[in-house]
C-alpha positions in Angstrom: 19.5 88.9 147.7 16.6 86.6 146.9 18.1 85.8 143.5 21.4 84.7 145.0 20.0 82.2 147.4 17.4 80.8 145.1 19.9 79.1 142.8 20.4 75.4 143.0 23.7 74.4 144.6 26.4 73.0 142.2 27.1 69.3 142.7 30.7 68.6 143.9 32.7 65.9 142.1 34.6 63.5 144.5 38.1 62.7 143.4 40.4 59.9 144.6 44.0 60.5 145.6 46.8 58.4 144.1 48.8 56.2 146.6 51.9 58.2 145.8 50.2 61.4 147.0 49.0 59.8 150.2 52.5 58.4 151.0 54.0 61.8 150.2 51.6 63.6 152.6 52.2 61.0 155.3 56.0 61.3 155.0 55.8 65.1 155.1 53.5 65.2 158.1 55.9 62.9 160.0 58.9 65.1 159.2 57.1 68.4 159.9 57.6 70.0 163.4 56.5 73.2 165.0 58.5 74.5 168.0 57.2 77.3 170.2 59.4 79.5 172.3 57.8 82.4 174.2 55.9 84.4 171.5 57.8 82.8 168.6 56.9 79.8 166.4 59.5 77.9 164.4 58.5 75.5 161.7 60.9 73.0 160.3 61.0 69.9 158.1 63.4 67.2 159.2 65.2 65.3 156.5 
């Protein structure tokens, strides 16, 4: 156990998203809907 936690953490590399990726994710999140009915959950993407 001591050996596992004594290692130095790896440094994360920060990446930037392209504007096309951001616009795609925003458009998808606007069209995505979740409807709940009793114990059921319906997921749909509006076109």
